[in-house]
C-alpha positions in Angstrom: 0.0 0.0 0.0 1.5 3.3 -1.1 1.2 6.7 0.7 -1.4 8.1 -1.7 -3.6 5.0 -1.4 -4.3 5.9 2.2 -5.5 9.4 1.4 -2.2 11.2 1.1 -1.4 13.0 -2.2 1.6 11.9 -4.2 4.6 14.3 -3.9 4.6 17.0 -6.5 7.7 17.3 -8.7 9.9 20.4 -8.4 10.3 22.9 -11.2 13.8 21.5 -11.9 12.4 17.9 -12.2 9.7 19.1 -14.6 12.3 21.0 -16.7 14.5 17.9 -16.7 11.6 15.7 -17.7 10.5 18.1 -20.5 14.1 18.2 -21.8 14.3 14.4 -21.8 10.9 14.0 -23.5 11.7 16.7 -26.1 15.0 15.0 -26.9 13.3 11.6 -27.2 10.6 13.1 -29.5 13.2 14.8 -31.8 15.2 11.5 -32.0 12.1 9.5 -32.8 11.1 12.0 -35.5 14.6 11.7 -37.0 14.4 8.0 -36.9 11.0 8.2 -38.7 12.5 10.4 -41.4 15.4 8.0 -41.8 13.2 4.9 -42.0 10.8 6.6 -44.5 13.6 7.8 -46.8 15.4 4.4 -46.6 12.2 2.6 -47.7 11.6 5.0 -50.5 15.1 5.0 -51.7 15.3 1.2 -51.5 12.2 0.9 -53.7 13.7 3.5 -56.1 17.0 1.6 -56.3 15.2 -1.7 -57.1 13.1 0.0 -59.7 16.2 1.6 -61.3 18.0 -1.8 -61.5 14.9 -3.4 -63.1 14.6 -0.6 -65.6 18.3 -1.0 -66.6 18.0 -4.7 -67.1 14.7 -4.3 -69.0 16.2 -1.5 -71.1 19.2 -3.7 -72.2 17.0 -6.6 -73.1 14.6 -4.3 -74.9 17.4 -2.9 -77.0 18.3 -6.5 -78.2 14.7 -7.2 -78.9 14.2 -3.9 -80.6 17.1 -4.6 -82.9 15.6 -7.8 -84.1 12.1 -6.3 -84.5 13.5 -3.4 -86.5 15.3 -5.8 -88.8 12.2 -7.8 -89.3 10.1 -4.7 -90.0 12.7 -3.4 -92.4 12.9 -6.7 -94.2 9.1 -6.7 -94.5 8.8 -3.1 -95.7 11.6 -3.6 -98.1 9.5 -6.2 -99.9 6.8 -3.6 -100.6 8.9 -0.4 -100.9 12.3 0.7 -101.9 14.9 0.0 -99.1 15.5 3.7 -98.5 11.7 4.4 -98.1 11.4 1.4 -95.7 14.2 2.8 -93.6 12.6 6.3 -93.6 9.2 4.9 -92.5 10.8 3.0 -89.7 12.8 6.0 -88.6 9.8 8.3 -88.4 7.8 5.7 -86.5 10.6 5.3 -84.0 10.8 9.0 -83.4 7.1 9.2 -82.7 7.4 6.4 -80.1 10.5 8.0 -78.6 8.6 11.3 -78.2 5.6 9.7 -76.5 7.8 7.8 -74.1 9.8 10.9 -73.2 6.7 12.8 -72.4 5.3 10.1 -70.2 8.6 9.7 -68.5 8.7 13.4 -67.8 5.2 13.4 -66.3 6.2 10.4 -64.0 9.3 12.2 -62.9 7.3 15.3 -61.9 5.0 13.1 -59.8 7.8 11.6 -57.8 9.8 14.8 -57.2 10.9 16.0 -54.7 11.4 12.8 -52.7 10.3 14.2 -49.4 9.3 12.2 -46.3 5.7 13.5 -46.2 4.4 11.3 -43.4 7.3 12.3 -41.1 6.9 16.0 -42.0 3.2 15.8 -41.2 4.0 14.0 -37.9 6.4 16.8 -36.9 3.8 19.5 -37.8 1.3 17.6 -35.6 3.8 17.5 -32.7 4.5 21.2 -33.0 0.9 22.1 -33.1 0.2 19.9 -30.1 3.1 21.5 -28.1 1.7 24.9 -28.9 -1.6 23.8 -27.3 -3.6 23.7 -30.5 -5.0 20.8 -32.5 -2.9 18.7 -34.8 -1.8 20.3 -38.1 -3.8 17.8 -40.1 -7.0 19.0 -38.5 -6.3 22.7 -39.1 -6.7 24.4 -42.5 -3.5 24.8 -44.5 -2.1 28.2 -45.3 -3.2 27.9 -48.9 -6.7 27.0 -47.8 -6.7 30.1 -45.5 -5.5 32.3 -48.4 -8.2 31.0 -50.8 -10.9 31.7 -48.1 -10.0 35.4 -48.0 -12.0 37.8 -50.1 -10.5 38.7 -53.5 -10.8 42.4 -52.7 -7.6 42.5 -50.6 -5.1 43.4 -53.3 -2.1 43.1 -51.0 -2.5 39.4 -50.5 -3.9 38.4 -53.9 -1.5 36.4 -56.1 -1.5 37.4 -59.7 -2.8 34.9 -62.2 -0.9 33.9 -65.3 -1.3 36.6 -67.9 -2.1 39.4 -65.5 0.0 42.2 -64.1 1.8 41.6 -60.8 0.8 43.7 -57.8 4.5 44.2 -56.9 4.6 41.5 -54.2 7.1 38.8 -54.5 6.6 35.2 -53.4 9.2 33.3 -51.4 9.4 29.7 -50.4 8.4 28.9 -46.9 11.1 27.5 -44.8 8.8 25.0 -43.1 7.4 23.6 -46.3 9.6 23.9 -49.4 6.7 23.3 -51.8 4.5 26.0 -50.2 4.7 29.6 -51.5 4.0 32.5 -49.2 3.1 36.0 -50.4 
């Protein structure tokens, strides 16, 4: 049976003990957030490495197959057309395929960049919001949502649309979120 079970209150920690506990918990929180970032980036980069390796092997094999297929196509077209015309038709068809593949690849690259640890960043924002005494950052509106909720009549905060004149304000990248622009 402890002292507080018999009606006595437990001893209150001193200010020094509370500060020490806060420091310890903050350090533990920062270390766990760093570990989360490392784990998330390691997972993403591992998948990217495997994908790159598979793409390289597939590309080498595809080049061998493409050579044989081009030879077969050339031989078939050379039966119907002059050899120079058969080669020209194949060359143009290949350029069209190359252009399509390059555009699709560019779109895929844009979707994957920058490789940021989004879940870890959201967790850190939630922790900071909780420490400030508010709700988690995922439950509060983002800065861009707040900006879009403001009336369009305030010229000092309105961002110019493409094709219109600028109001003289410059936009800078936010330090907390590299993808977010602030006016």
